[in-house]
Structures are given as structure tokens and as C-alpha cells.
C-alpha positions as CSV (number, residue, x, y, z in Angstrom):
1,X,0.7,-8.5,-11.0
2,X,3.8,-8.1,-8.9
3,X,3.9,-4.8,-6.9
4,X,6.7,-2.4,-7.8
5,X,9.2,-1.4,-5.1
6,X,7.4,2.0,-4.7
7,X,4.1,0.2,-4.4
8,X,5.5,-2.0,-1.7
9,X,6.8,1.1,0.1
10,X,3.3,2.5,0.1
11,X,1.8,-0.9,1.0
12,X,4.1,-1.3,4.0
13,X,3.3,2.2,5.3
14,X,-0.4,1.6,4.9
15,X,0.0,-1.7,6.8
16,X,1.7,0.2,9.6
17,X,-1.4,2.4,9.9
18,X,-0.1,5.5,8.2
19,X,-2.6,7.8,6.5
20,X,-2.2,9.4,3.1
21,X,-0.5,12.5,4.4
22,X,2.0,10.5,6.5
23,X,2.8,8.2,3.7
24,X,3.4,11.2,1.4
25,X,5.7,12.9,3.9
26,X,7.6,9.7,4.6
27,X,8.2,8.8,0.9
28,X,8.5,12.4,-0.2
29,X,5.8,12.1,-2.8
30,X,2.5,13.9,-3.2
31,X,-0.7,12.8,-1.5
32,X,-2.3,12.3,-5.0
33,X,0.6,9.9,-5.9
34,X,0.0,8.0,-2.7
35,X,-3.7,7.6,-3.6
36,X,-2.8,6.5,-7.1
37,X,-0.5,3.8,-5.7
38,X,-3.2,2.7,-3.2
39,X,-5.8,2.4,-5.9
40,X,-3.4,0.4,-8.1
41,X,-2.6,-1.9,-5.2
42,X,-6.2,-2.5,-4.4
43,X,-6.7,-3.5,-8.1
44,X,-3.6,-5.7,-8.1
45,X,-4.8,-7.6,-5.1
46,X,-8.5,-7.6,-6.1
47,X,-9.2,-6.1,-2.7
48,X,-12.3,-4.3,-1.5
49,X,-10.5,-1.7,0.5
50,X,-7.1,-0.9,2.1
51,X,-7.6,-3.4,4.9
52,X,-8.5,-6.2,2.5
53,X,-5.4,-5.1,0.4
54,X,-3.1,-5.5,3.5
55,X,-4.6,-8.9,4.4
56,X,-4.2,-10.2,0.9
57,X,-0.7,-8.9,0.6
58,X,0.2,-10.6,3.8
59,X,-1.4,-13.9,2.6
60,X,0.7,-13.7,-0.6
61,X,3.9,-13.0,1.4
62,X,4.5,-9.5,0.1
63,X,4.6,-8.0,3.6
64,X,4.9,-9.1,7.2
65,X,3.4,-7.5,10.2
66,X,5.1,-7.6,13.6
């Protein structure tokens, strides 16, 4: 599955180390919505957790760190 633009926004914020509250404030969405996006992304990348999700997203070229 290809991440949506909004999922990528959440993914990039998580990769920068933002917590749920910070992501919600930055994107002007609820914390529940952030958690929904995070869970969906973890499923899409077949990841074990948020760190694994970021590593797999980097490996697939969806995000860059640095």
C-alpha cells in the first residue's frame, strides 16, 4: 500500500521524533486521528512498532532523515 499524503505527514513527524500531541498540534488534527494514522502506517509497512515503521519507510524511499 502506498501511504497517503496525510499519512506521510504523520510519518515524517514521527521520524523527527514528535510525539502524538506534537504531531496533532503541528497538523491541526486530533490525537486520536494521529494514532489512527500511526496504526495504519504500521500495518502498511508490516512494522512491529513506530521505530520499525520509520526504518522500513526509509528503506522503501518514502522518507529521508537528515
